[in-house]
C-alpha positions in Angstrom: -38.2 33.6 -69.3 -38.8 37.2 -70.3 -36.3 39.6 -71.8 -32.6 39.3 -71.0 -31.3 42.6 -69.7 -27.6 41.5 -69.6 -27.2 41.3 -65.8 -25.0 38.2 -65.8 -23.8 36.2 -62.7 -20.2 37.6 -63.4 -21.4 41.1 -63.6 -23.5 40.6 -60.5 -20.3 40.5 -58.4 -19.0 44.0 -59.6 -19.7 46.9 -57.3 -21.1 50.1 -58.6 -19.3 53.4 -58.3 -19.4 55.0 -54.9 -22.0 57.7 -54.5 -20.4 61.1 -54.3 -23.1 62.0 -51.8 -21.3 60.8 -48.7 -23.7 62.4 -46.4 -26.9 60.9 -48.1 -29.1 58.4 -46.3 -27.6 55.7 -48.6 -24.1 56.4 -47.3 -25.3 56.3 -43.7 -27.0 53.0 -44.6 -23.8 51.5 -45.8 -22.3 52.4 -42.4 -24.9 50.2 -40.8 -24.6 47.4 -43.4 -22.3 45.1 -41.5 -24.4 44.7 -38.4 -27.7 44.8 -40.4 -26.5 42.1 -42.7 -25.5 39.8 -39.8 -28.9 40.2 -38.1 -30.7 39.7 -41.5 -28.8 36.5 -42.1 -29.6 35.2 -38.6 -33.3 35.9 -38.9 -33.4 34.6 -42.5 -32.0 31.3 -41.2 -35.4 30.7 -39.4 -37.1 30.5 -42.8 -34.6 28.1 -44.4 -35.1 29.5 -47.9 -31.7 30.9 -48.8 -30.3 29.6 -52.1 -33.3 27.4 -52.6 -34.8 26.5 -56.0 -37.6 28.6 -57.5 -41.0 28.4 -56.0 -44.3 28.6 -58.0 -46.1 30.4 -55.1 -43.5 33.2 -55.2 -43.4 33.1 -59.0 -47.1 33.9 -59.0 -46.4 36.9 -56.7 -43.8 38.2 -59.1 -46.1 37.8 -62.1 -48.9 39.5 -60.3 -46.7 42.4 -59.4 -45.7 42.9 -63.0 -49.3 42.8 -64.1 -50.4 45.3 -61.5 -47.6 47.7 -62.1 -47.5 47.2 -65.9 -43.7 46.6 -65.9 -41.7 44.1 -68.0 -39.7 42.9 -65.0 -40.7 41.8 -61.5 -38.9 39.8 -58.8 -39.1 38.5 -55.2 -35.6 38.8 -53.7 -34.2 37.6 -50.4 -30.8 37.9 -48.7 -28.5 35.1 -49.9 -26.1 32.8 -48.0 -23.1 34.9 -49.1 -24.8 38.2 -48.2 -26.1 39.0 -51.7 -29.8 39.2 -52.6 -31.1 36.0 -54.2 -34.0 36.1 -56.7 -36.5 33.7 -55.1 -38.9 34.4 -58.0 -38.7 36.5 -61.1 -40.6 37.6 -64.2 -38.8 39.0 -67.3 -35.4 39.1 -65.6 -33.7 35.9 -66.8 -31.2 35.6 -63.9 -31.3 34.3 -60.3 -28.7 36.4 -58.6 -28.6 40.1 -58.0 -25.6 41.5 -56.0 -26.2 43.4 -52.8 -24.1 46.1 -54.3 -26.6 46.4 -57.2 -28.2 49.9 -57.0 -31.9 49.2 -56.1 -32.4 46.2 -53.9 -29.4 47.0 -51.9 -30.5 50.5 -51.3 -34.0 49.3 -50.3 -32.5 46.9 -47.7 -30.0 49.5 -46.3 -32.4 52.4 -46.2 -35.5 50.7 -44.8 -35.6 53.1 -41.9 -36.1 56.2 -44.2 -38.2 54.6 -46.9 -41.7 56.0 -47.3 -44.1 53.3 -46.2 -41.5 50.6 -46.7 -41.3 51.2 -50.5 -38.3 52.4 -52.5 -39.8 54.3 -55.4 -37.6 55.6 -58.3 -39.6 57.0 -61.3 -36.3 57.7 -63.1 -33.0 56.4 -61.7 -31.0 58.5 -64.1 -32.3 61.6 -62.3 -31.4 60.2 -58.8 -27.8 61.1 -57.8 -27.5 57.8 -55.9 -27.9 55.7 -59.1 -27.2 58.0 -62.0 -23.6 56.9 -62.3 -24.3 53.2 -61.9 -23.2 51.2 -65.1 -26.5 49.4 -65.1 -28.4 52.7 -65.3 -26.0 54.7 -67.5 -25.1 51.7 -69.7 -26.6 48.4 -70.6 -29.2 47.3 -69.7 -30.2 50.8 -69.0 -32.5 50.3 -66.0 -34.4 53.5 -65.3 -37.5 52.6 -63.2 -37.6 50.7 -59.8 -40.2 50.2 -57.1 -39.6 47.7 -54.3 -41.7 46.9 -51.2 -39.8 45.4 -48.3 -40.4 41.9 -46.9 -40.4 42.6 -43.1 -40.4 40.0 -40.4 -42.6 40.4 -37.3 -39.6 41.9 -35.6 -39.5 44.6 -38.4 -36.3 43.4 -40.0 -36.2 43.6 -43.8 -35.1 40.3 -45.4 -35.9 41.0 -49.0 -38.2 42.8 -51.5 -41.1 42.4 -54.0 -39.9 44.7 -56.7 -40.7 45.8 -60.3 -38.3 47.3 -62.9 -38.3 48.9 -66.3 -35.9 50.4 -68.8 -38.0 53.5 -69.3 -39.1 56.0 -66.6 -42.6 55.5 -65.3 -44.9 56.4 -62.5 -47.0 54.3 -60.1 -50.3 55.2 -58.8 -51.0 55.1 -55.1 -53.2 52.0 -55.6 -50.3 50.3 -57.4 -47.9 51.1 -54.6 -50.4 49.8 -52.1 -50.9 46.6 -54.1 -47.1 46.2 -54.3 -46.9 46.5 -50.5 -49.8 44.0 -50.2 -47.9 41.5 -52.3 -44.9 41.9 -50.1 -47.0 41.2 -47.0 -48.5 38.2 -48.8 -45.0 36.8 -49.6 -44.0 37.4 -45.9 -47.1 35.6 -44.8 -46.2 32.6 -47.0 -42.8 32.6 -45.4 -44.2 32.7 -41.9 -46.7 30.0 -42.6 -44.1 27.7 -44.0 -41.8 28.4 -41.0 -44.6 27.7 -38.6 -45.5 24.4 -40.3 -41.8 23.4 -40.4 -41.3 24.2 -36.8 -44.4 22.3 -35.8 -43.3 19.3 -37.8 -39.8 19.5 -36.3 -41.4 19.8 -32.8 -43.5 16.7 -33.4 -40.4 14.8 -34.7 -38.4 15.9 -31.7 -41.2 14.9 -29.3 -41.3 11.5 -31.0 -37.5 11.1 -30.7 -37.7 12.2 -27.1 -40.4 9.8 -26.3 -38.7 6.9 -27.9 -35.2 7.8 -26.8 -35.9 8.7 -23.2 -35.3 5.2 -21.8 -34.6 6.7 -18.3 -38.1 8.1 -18.3 -41.5 6.4 -18.5 -43.5 8.7 -20.8 -47.2 7.8 -21.1 -49.9 9.7 -23.1 -53.6 9.1 -22.3 -56.9 10.4 -23.6 -59.1 12.6 -21.5 -60.4 9.6 -19.6 -56.9 8.3 -18.6 -56.7 5.5 -21.1 -53.2 4.9 -22.5 -52.6 6.1 -26.1 -48.8 6.2 -26.1 -46.3 4.1 -24.1 -42.5 4.6 -24.7 -39.6 2.2 -24.3 -38.7 3.9 -21.0 -42.1 3.0 -19.6 -41.6 -0.6 -20.6 -38.1 -0.7 -19.0 -39.3 1.0 -15.8 -42.8 -0.4 -15.3 -42.6 -3.8 -17.1 -45.6 -3.6 -19.3 -45.1 -3.3 -23.1 -46.9 -0.7 -25.2 -49.3 -3.1 -26.9 -50.2 -4.5 -23.5 -51.1 -1.0 -22.1 -52.8 0.7 -25.1 -56.4 1.4 -24.2 -56.0 0.4 -20.6 -56.3 2.9 -17.7 -53.1 4.5 -16.5 -54.2 4.0 -13.0 -52.8 0.4 -13.2 -49.4 1.8 -12.3 -50.7 3.4 -9.1 -50.8 1.5 -5.8 -54.1 0.0 -4.6 -54.4 2.6 -1.9 -53.8 5.5 -4.3 -56.4 4.1 -6.7 -58.8 3.8 -3.9 -58.1 7.4 -3.1 -58.7 8.3 -6.7 -55.2 9.8 -7.0 -55.1 9.3 -10.9 -58.2 11.4 -11.3 -56.9 14.0 -8.8 -53.7 14.3 -10.7 -55.5 14.9 -14.0 -57.8 17.5 -12.5 -54.8 19.3 -10.9 -53.0 19.3 -14.3 -56.1 20.8 -16.0 -56.4 23.5 -13.2 -52.7 24.4 -13.0 -51.1 23.2 -16.2 -49.0 20.6 -14.4 -49.4 18.2 -11.5 -46.0 17.1 -10.0 -45.9 14.3 -7.5 -43.5 11.8 -5.9 -45.1 8.6 -4.7 -44.9 4.9 -4.7 -45.9 3.1 -8.0 -46.3 -0.5 -9.1 -44.4 -2.5 -11.6 -45.9 -5.3 -13.6 -44.2 -7.8 -11.1 -46.1 -6.2 -8.2 -42.9 -4.6 -6.9 -43.3 -1.1 -5.5 -40.8 1.6 -6.4 -40.5 5.3 -5.6 -40.8 7.6 -8.6 -40.9 11.3 -9.4 -43.7 12.1 -11.8 -45.5 14.9 -13.5 -48.9 15.0 -15.3 -49.5 17.7 -18.0 -52.6 18.3 -20.1 -52.4 17.9 -23.9 -54.5 20.6 -25.4 -55.7 21.5 -28.9 -55.1 25.0 -30.4 -58.3 26.3 -28.9 -57.1 25.2 -25.5 -59.5 22.2 -25.2 -57.9 19.3 -23.3 -57.4 16.3 -25.6 -55.6 14.1 -23.1 -52.7 14.0 -20.7 -49.0 13.3 -20.7 -47.5 11.6 -17.7 -43.7 11.4 -17.1 -42.2 9.2 -14.5 -38.6 8.7 -13.4 -37.5 5.9 -11.1 -36.1 7.6 -7.9 -35.8 4.5 -5.7 -32.0 4.5 -5.7 -31.9 8.3 -5.2 -34.4 8.1 -2.4 -32.3 5.4 -0.7 -29.2 7.5 -1.2 -31.0 10.5 0.2 -32.1 8.6 3.2 -28.6 7.4 3.7 -27.2 10.9 3.2 -29.8 12.3 5.6 -28.7 9.7 8.2 -25.1 10.5 7.5 -25.9 14.2 7.8 -27.7 13.6 11.1 -24.7 11.6 12.4 -22.3 14.2 11.2 -24.3 17.0 12.7 -24.5 15.0 15.9 -20.7 14.5 16.0 -20.1 18.1 15.2 -22.4 19.2 17.9 -20.7 17.0 20.6 -17.2 17.6 19.2 -14.7 18.8 22.0 -13.4 21.4 19.6 -14.7 24.3 17.5 -16.2 23.3 14.2 -17.5 25.8 11.7 -18.7 26.1 8.1 -18.6 29.0 5.7 -20.0 29.9 2.3 -17.9 30.2 -0.9 -16.9 33.8 -0.1 -15.6 32.8 3.4 -18.5 34.1 5.4 -19.1 32.0 8.5 -22.6 30.4 8.3 -22.5 27.9 11.2 -20.6 27.1 14.4 -21.1 24.1 16.6 -22.2 24.3 20.3 -18.6 24.2 21.6 -18.0 27.7 20.1 -21.0 29.2 21.9 -20.3 27.3 25.1 -16.7 28.5 25.1 -17.2 32.2 24.1 -20.6 32.7 25.8 -21.9 34.3 22.6 -25.7 33.9 21.8 -26.3 30.6 20.0 -26.6 31.1 16.3 -24.7 34.4 16.2 -22.0 33.8 13.6 -21.6 37.3 12.4 -18.1 38.6 11.6 -18.3 41.0 14.4 -19.0 38.3 16.9 -16.2 35.9 16.0 -13.7 38.8 15.4 -14.6 40.1 18.8 -13.5 36.8 20.4 -10.0 37.1 19.0 -7.4 38.9 21.2 -7.0 42.5 20.1 -3.3 42.1 19.5 -4.0 39.4 16.9 -7.4 40.5 15.5 -6.5 42.4 12.4 -3.7 40.1 11.4 -6.1 37.0 11.7 -8.8 38.8 9.7 -6.5 39.8 6.9 -5.0 36.3 6.7 -8.4 34.6 6.7 -9.9 36.7 4.0 -6.7 36.5 1.9 -7.0 32.7 2.1 -10.7 32.9 1.2 -10.0 35.0 -1.9 -7.2 32.8 -3.1 -8.9 29.5 -2.2 -5.8 28.3 -0.2 -5.8 26.5 3.1 -5.7 28.6 6.3 -3.8 27.8 9.5 -2.9 30.2 12.3 -2.5 30.2 16.1 -4.1 33.0 18.1 -5.8 33.4 21.5 -9.6 33.4 21.9 -11.5 34.9 24.8 -13.4 32.5 27.0 -16.8 33.3 28.5 -15.1 34.2 31.8 -12.7 36.7 30.1 -9.6 34.4 30.1 -7.7 34.0 26.8 -6.6 30.6 25.7 -4.5 29.7 22.6 -6.2 28.0 19.7 -4.9 26.5 16.4 -7.4 27.4 13.6 -7.4 25.4 10.4 -9.7 25.5 7.4 -9.8 24.4 3.8 -12.2 25.0 0.9 -14.7 22.4 -0.2 -14.8 22.1 -4.0 -17.2 20.6 -6.5 -16.4 18.3 -9.3 -15.3 21.2 -11.5 -12.9 22.6 -8.9 -15.1 25.5 -7.9 -15.2 26.4 -4.2 -18.7 25.7 -2.8 -18.0 26.2 0.9 -15.4 26.2 3.7 -15.0 24.0 6.7 -12.8 24.7 9.6 -11.8 23.7 13.2 -10.2 25.4 16.1 -8.2 23.3 18.6 -7.4 24.3 22.1 -3.6 24.3 22.2 -3.2 26.4 25.4 -1.4 23.7 27.3 0.9 23.0 24.4 1.8 26.7 24.1 2.5 26.8 27.8 4.7 23.7 27.5 6.4 25.3 24.5 7.2 28.3 26.7 8.6 26.1 29.4 10.5 24.2 26.8 12.1 27.3 25.5 13.2 28.2 29.0 14.7 24.7 29.4 16.4 24.8 26.0 18.0 28.2 26.9 19.5 26.6 30.0 20.5 23.3 28.3 24.2 22.7 27.6 23.3 20.8 24.4 22.1 22.2 21.1 18.3 21.8 20.9 16.5 22.3 17.6 13.2 21.9 15.8 13.0 20.5 12.3 10.1 20.9 9.8 8.9 17.8 7.9 10.7 19.1 4.8 14.1 19.0 6.6 14.6 22.7 7.3 15.1 23.9 10.9 12.7 26.4 12.4 14.4 26.8 15.8 17.9 26.3 17.3 18.7 27.4 20.8 21.6 29.7 21.7 24.1 26.9 22.3 24.4 26.5 18.5 25.1 30.1 17.9 27.6 30.2 20.7 29.4 27.1 19.4 29.3 27.7 15.6 29.4 31.5 15.5 26.4 31.5 13.0 23.6 33.9 13.2 19.9 32.8 13.0 19.7 34.1 9.5 22.8 32.0 8.5 21.7 28.8 10.3 17.9 28.7 9.5 16.5 26.8 7.7 19.3 24.9 6.0 22.5 27.0 6.6 23.4 24.8 9.6 24.7 22.2 7.1 27.6 24.5 6.2 29.1 23.8 9.7 29.2 20.0 9.0 32.5 18.6 8.1 32.7 18.1 4.2 33.5 14.4 4.6 30.5 13.8 6.9 28.0 16.0 5.1 26.8 13.6 2.4 26.2 10.8 4.8 24.5 13.0 7.3 22.1 14.5 4.8 21.3 11.0 3.4 20.5 9.6 6.8 18.5 12.7 7.7 16.4 12.3 4.5 15.9 8.6 5.1 14.8 9.2 8.7 12.2 11.7 7.5 11.0 9.3 4.8 10.6 6.5 7.4 9.2 8.8 10.1 11.5 7.0 12.6 14.4 7.9 15.0 17.2 9.9 13.5 20.5 9.0 15.1 24.0 9.7 13.7 27.4 11.2 14.6 29.2 13.9 12.7 31.9 16.5 13.1 30.7 20.1 13.5 32.8 23.2 13.0 33.5 25.4 16.0 33.6 29.1 15.6 37.4 29.0 15.8 37.5 26.5 12.8 38.1 23.4 14.9 35.9 20.3 14.3 34.5 18.3 17.2 32.4 15.1 17.1 28.7 15.4 18.1 25.9 12.9 18.6 22.9 14.1 16.6 19.5 12.6 17.5 15.9 13.6 16.6 12.5 12.2 17.3 9.4 12.8 15.1 6.6 14.9 16.6 3.2 13.5 15.6 -0.4 14.7 15.8 -3.2 12.5 17.1 -3.6 10.9 13.6 0.1 9.9 13.6 1.1 12.5 11.0 4.6 13.9 11.5 4.4 17.6 12.3 8.1 18.2 12.8 11.2 16.9 14.6 12.7 17.6 18.0 16.5 17.1 18.0 19.6 17.6 20.0 23.4 17.8 19.4 25.6 16.5 22.2 29.4 16.9 22.2 30.9 13.3 22.2 34.4 14.3 21.1 36.1 13.2 24.4 34.0 10.1 24.7 34.9 9.1 21.1 38.5 9.6 21.9 38.1 7.4 24.9 36.2 4.9 22.9 39.0 4.8 20.3 41.5 4.2 23.1 39.2 1.5 24.4 38.9 -0.1 21.0 42.7 -0.2 20.7 42.9 -1.8 24.1 40.1 -4.2 23.2 41.9 -5.1 20.0 45.1 -5.9 22.0 43.0 -7.9 24.5 41.3 -9.7 21.6 44.7 -10.7 20.1 45.8 -11.9 23.5 42.5 -13.8 23.9 43.0 -15.4 20.5 46.4 -16.5 21.5 45.2 -18.1 24.7 41.7 -19.3 23.3 40.0 -17.1 25.9 36.5 -15.9 25.0 35.4 -12.3 26.0 32.0 -11.2 27.1 30.6 -7.7 27.7 27.2 -7.1 29.3 25.9 -3.5 29.1 23.4 -3.2 31.9 22.1 0.2 30.7 21.0 -1.2 27.3 20.7 -4.9 28.1 23.1 -5.6 25.2 25.2 -8.7 25.7 28.3 -9.2 23.5 30.1 -12.5 23.0 33.1 -13.2 20.8 33.3 -16.4 18.7 35.0 -18.3 21.5 32.2 -17.6 24.0 29.6 -18.5 21.3 31.5 -21.8 20.6 31.4 -22.6 24.3 27.6 -22.4 24.2 27.4 -24.3 20.9 26.4 -21.3 18.8 27.6 -20.2 15.4 29.7 -17.0 15.2 26.9 -14.8 13.9 24.2 -15.9 16.4 22.3 -13.2 18.3 22.7 -13.4 22.1 21.2 -12.0 25.2 21.2 -12.8 28.9 18.3 -15.2 28.3 20.6 -17.0 25.8 23.2 -17.3 28.5 20.7 -18.8 31.0 19.2 -21.1 28.3 22.7 -22.5 27.5 23.6 -23.5 31.0 23.4 -27.1 32.3 20.1 -27.4 34.3 22.1 -28.5 37.3 24.4 -25.4 37.1 21.9 -22.7 36.0 20.8 -21.4 39.4 24.3 -21.4 40.8 25.7 -19.5 37.8 22.8 -17.0 37.8 23.3 -16.3 41.5 27.1 -15.8 40.9 26.3 -13.2 38.2 23.8 -11.4 40.4 26.3 -11.4 43.3 29.0 -9.9 41.0 26.6 -7.1 40.0 25.7 -6.3 43.6 27.3 -2.9 44.2 27.8 -3.9 47.9 30.2 -6.7 47.0 33.6 -6.8 45.3 32.1 -7.2 41.9 34.2 -10.3 41.0 32.9 -13.3 39.1 34.9 -16.6 39.2 33.1 -19.8 38.5 33.2 -23.1 36.6 30.0 -24.5 35.1 28.7 -26.8 32.4 26.9 -25.7 29.2 24.6 -27.6 26.9 25.3 -26.5 23.3 22.2 -24.6 22.1 22.7 -25.6 18.5 24.8 -28.8 18.8 23.6 -30.2 22.2 27.2 -31.0 23.3 28.0 -30.8 27.0 31.0 -28.6 27.8 32.8 -27.3 30.9 33.8 -23.6 31.0 35.7 -21.4 33.4 34.4 -17.9 33.6 36.0 -14.9 35.3 34.5 -11.3 35.2 34.4 -7.9 36.9 31.5 -5.5 37.3 32.1 -1.9 36.5 30.3 0.4 39.0 29.5 4.0 38.4 27.8 6.2 41.0 27.0 3.1 43.2 25.4 1.1 40.4 26.8 -1.6 38.1 26.7 -0.4 34.5 28.8 -3.0 32.7 30.0 -6.5 33.3 33.0 -7.8 31.4 35.1 -10.9 31.6 36.5 -14.0 30.0 35.3 -17.5 29.3 37.6 -20.5 28.7 36.5 -23.9 27.5 38.0 -26.4 30.0 36.2 -29.5 28.7 39.5 -31.2 27.8 40.9 -30.5 31.2 37.8 -31.7 33.0 37.8 -34.8 30.9 41.5 -35.4 31.7 40.8 -35.0 35.4 37.9 -37.4 35.2 40.0 -39.8 33.3 42.7 -39.5 35.9 40.2 -40.1 38.7 38.8 -43.1 36.9 42.2 -44.4 36.0 43.3 -44.2 39.6 40.3 -46.1 40.8 40.5 -48.5 37.9 44.2 -49.1 38.6 43.5 -49.8 42.2 40.7 -52.1 41.2 42.7 -53.8 38.4 45.7 -54.4 40.6 43.5 -55.9 43.3 41.6 -58.0 40.7 44.9 -59.0 39.0 46.5 -60.0 42.2 43.4 -62.0 43.1 43.4 -63.6 39.7 47.2 -64.4 39.9 46.6 -65.9 43.3 43.7 -68.0 41.9 45.8 -69.1 38.9 48.7 -70.0 41.2 46.5 -71.9 43.6 44.8 -73.9 40.8 48.0 -74.5 39.0 49.7 -75.9 42.1 46.7 -78.0 42.9 46.6 -79.7 39.5 50.3 -79.9 38.8 52.1 -83.3 39.0 55.6 -81.8 39.4 57.3 -78.5 39.8 58.3 -78.2 36.1 54.8 -78.7 34.9 53.5 -76.2 37.4 56.1 -73.6 36.4 55.3 -74.0 32.7 51.6 -73.8 33.1 51.8 -70.9 35.5 54.1 -68.9 33.3 52.0 -69.4 30.1 48.9 -68.2 32.0 50.6 -65.2 33.3 51.9 -64.4 29.8 48.4 -64.6 28.4 47.1 -62.4 31.1 49.9 -59.9 30.4 49.1 -59.7 26.7 45.4 -59.0 27.5 46.6 -56.2 29.8 48.8 -54.8 27.0 45.8 -54.6 24.6 43.6 -52.9 27.2 46.4 -50.5 28.1 46.6 -49.5 24.4 42.9 -48.8 24.6 43.3 -46.7 27.8 41.5 -49.4 29.7 38.2 -48.3 28.2 37.3 -50.6 25.3 39.3 -52.8 22.9 38.5 -54.3 19.5 37.6 -57.9 19.9 39.9 -59.0 17.1 42.9 -57.5 19.0 41.8 -59.3 22.1 41.5 -62.6 20.3 44.7 -62.3 18.4 46.6 -61.3 21.5 45.3 -64.2 23.5 46.1 -66.8 20.7 49.3 -65.4 19.2 51.6 -67.5 21.4 49.7 -70.7 20.3 49.6 -70.0 16.5 51.9 -72.6 14.9 54.4 -71.5 12.2 53.3 -72.0 8.6 49.7 -71.8 7.4 47.3 -70.3 9.9 45.7 -73.1 11.8 43.6 -70.8 14.0 41.0 -69.0 11.9 39.1 -66.0 13.3 36.1 -64.2 11.9 33.3 -61.9 13.1 32.1 -58.3 13.2 34.0 -55.4 14.7 32.9 -55.3 18.3 34.5 -53.3 21.1 34.8 -55.0 24.5 35.0 -53.3 27.9 38.1 -54.0 30.0 36.7 -56.7 32.3 35.0 -58.8 29.6 38.1 -58.5 27.5 40.3 -60.0 30.3 37.9 -62.8 30.9 37.6 -63.6 27.2 41.4 -63.5 26.8 42.0 -66.0 29.7 39.2 -68.2 28.4 40.7 -68.3 24.9 44.2 -69.0 26.4 42.9 -72.0 28.3 41.1 -73.4 25.2 44.3 -72.9 23.1 46.5 -74.5 25.7 44.2 -77.5 25.9 44.0 -77.8 22.1 47.8 -77.6 21.8 48.3 -80.4 24.4 45.4 -82.7 23.6 43.3 -81.3 20.8 43.4 -80.0 17.2 46.7 -78.3 17.6 48.5 -81.3 19.0 49.2 -82.7 15.5 50.2 -81.3 12.1 46.8 -81.1 10.4 44.2 -80.0 13.0 42.4 -76.6 12.7 40.6 -74.3 15.2 37.8 -71.9 14.1 37.0 -68.9 16.4 33.8 -67.2 15.2 31.8 -64.5 16.9 28.6 -62.6 15.9 25.9 -60.4 17.3 22.3 -61.7 17.5 19.5 -59.1 17.5 16.6 -60.7 19.3 13.2 -59.5 20.4 14.3 -58.8 24.0 18.0 -57.8 23.8 21.0 -58.0 21.6 23.4 -60.8 22.5 27.0 -61.6 21.9 28.0 -65.1 20.9 31.5 -66.6 20.4 32.1 -70.2 19.3 35.5 -72.2 19.6 35.4 -75.3 17.5 38.3 -77.8 16.8 38.6 -80.0 13.8 41.1 -82.6 12.7 42.6 -83.4 16.1 42.9 -86.7 17.8 39.4 -88.2 18.2 37.7 -87.9 21.5 36.4 -91.2 22.7 34.7 -89.9 25.8 34.3 -86.6 27.8 37.0 -86.2 30.6 36.1 -87.7 33.9 36.7 -84.5 35.8 37.0 -80.8 35.0 40.4 -79.3 34.9 41.5 -75.9 36.1 41.1 -74.4 32.5 37.4 -75.5 32.3 36.7 -74.1 35.8 38.5 -70.8 35.0 36.5 -70.4 31.8 33.2 -71.1 33.4 33.7 -69.1 36.5 35.5 -66.0 35.3 33.4 -65.5 32.1 30.1 -66.2 33.9 31.1 -64.0 36.9 32.4 -61.0 34.9 29.7 -60.7 32.2 26.9 -62.8 33.6 27.3 -65.0 30.6 26.8 -68.7 29.7 29.6 -71.2 28.9 28.8 -74.4 27.1 31.6 -77.1 26.6 30.9 -79.9 24.2 33.4 -82.8 23.7 32.4 -84.0 20.3 34.3 -86.9 18.6 35.6 -84.3 16.0 36.9 -82.0 18.7 36.1 -79.6 21.5 33.4 -77.0 20.9 33.0 -74.1 23.4 30.2 -71.5 23.1 30.3 -68.3 25.1 27.1 -66.3 25.1 26.3 -63.0 27.0 24.3 -59.8 26.6 26.1 -57.4 24.2 25.6 -54.6 26.7 27.4 -56.6 29.4 30.3 -57.1 27.1 30.6 -53.3 26.4 29.8 -51.8 29.8 32.4 -50.4 32.1 31.7 -51.7 35.6 33.4 -49.6 38.2 34.0 -50.8 41.7 35.3 -48.9 44.7 38.9 -49.5 45.3 39.6 -51.5 48.3 
């Protein structure tokens, strides 16, 4: 289009020669170029036309400029995105880019403040020293004429030009210059119009996006009569109705019936028309009929002429916030009430640390006028000796945002000063910024007085008294430490005291100290501490935690007591106890030690065994009482109390029974002890315990044996007398009498031998049967067969059974199955478990002897002995049957009567 003047895009980037006129307006304009260009680019961004394609509207302006001015070249230029002028429209130029450094447009933009009527007018550039040396003037394309009118924004900032150019000098009339300026204003008007339309379009699009995207808000548009014309998704979510359901319906549907009756919808619209907006918080209705609290605002929608076209109502559900605010108000009320009745000073301050509120306690205590929280008032209540120090510390904490804690005296209304502990801390928001301060002041006057008394006491104490901080350092040690260790306060506090601990004890002491602080429990240990002369002595080191009302450990109160001599005494005692233990082990003596000061009872393994306890079982005095035989408990307890009575000799010597706590076994023990009395009071009780169960059992056996021997001798003599009497009565001659009497005595003796082997307590039945029948067992194959379970028989039943079997065997040997070579005798016994009681039964049966034609006409001595002795001794039953095949004798008795020891008083 038009003639090509050779200004290529490549050449457009080349700067022209610097003007020699450094002091010209052009040079000064360059000095302002940087800031001006940035501002131009910012303003030009509003029009969004940089680097855009050509535009017919602006091309028409360029063509009209060329026609009016009669030039071959015309252009509309704007500042480009890279800072260079961009040709928005051109006529006769043939290129789209003109560099900012090009001589004319650049100068027009930079020198807009000095241009005559906003037009740069150059009839002949070759005659102008600013451009004469420019290659585009002096060389090709040989530009000579330029006239450019500025495009100026409403703020007066030039963002481009409407210009005309020629290769020959020429002049413009005043009318042509005015027309050129008019075209520039027309181009600027086009730009403003397009910007306004674009912004309006963007505003509408933004409003639509806001309406559709604001789901937390119910946004409703209505016409002038309140009928719904727009209903966003937020309105559906909050109110329940959908847009199609509500279009054309009155917005008053969302108001409560009472508000509709009061014409609140109409009132809101009228207020919006009168004031531009009508905010309100009220109850509204959902489609379900549920009421909810919402914050709303109604605004008029007006046309350009200000005529109301409708209304925009915005609602936000505030039900939850209202409930939270109600709860917060209730909490605030409770908090304020608690603060007001608090038995301590409570105060609040702003972010700078200025006190804004004090509770009633402060005014009651100080007597100051209620509500007076000025700095002068609360500073005046502080004791003069502490006032400036407290003030400086408080405002330093307020500036740094750190916690404040200090003790100082405050003046009471009656003029008396009392000590208070003041604490405060900052209250921060979510971003960590300090919003306010809260503080308290606690009356610690009594504590301070107690501390004063304590310091006096510690100064007089023979022990080392110290205070420890929660972190383990010491803040105070009384003079006893410095006198003992030779350290100074600077050397000892806070951690230098550890240097005086023996190197071998230091690691364990520091570990136990750290563990006690971690647990917040009693610290109790022993260690060697160096004396000022270099000698080490043993000390007991104890500390208790000091806690506040909430249980937080504030510090530690400790003491060091010299236990060097007591440890040496204890070591000697341990050696003595070791020797005593060895002696006790050798003699099976148990040792007990009862510490009455602590209540600790110590038993060794022998004492525990005497009470049926394992070696590691825990014991106490209650354990001792629980392990005593019920019949001996009161007697043993009284003996202990008598030994502990300081008025008595303090000796304890008693025998008593125990019932094993773990095993239930009854044991006899002999206990001896001695109470240790100090200052008229028993402090320890030590002694020995010996298990004498075996001895007691032996004594009991001896007593029983003596009585049993007396009884047995008497019974045996009576039995021998009866045997002799019966033998003599039934014997036909002296020889028969002697033989029968001797055999019976032998059988009786063998039964006695068996019982003697069993200590006259109980004997196995097989031994009793074999002993009674051994003299009658023929040589060769056994002809007396015995079988039955292993049953132990008591002494008396065993003797009776032995005599009975002897008589049966004697009879069988003379007349029955043992009188020939082939007869047999079976002796069988068994135990029968019945419903009532368990019974013992023994059967003697003969086979293969001479046949019995008839029972004997009279009972012999043997039959009578069997029946009387067995029945009398065991309350049993004896049945004799004389079958043709041989004699059968059945002995039946209760099993318990066969196994019971029946004692009788010796005659």
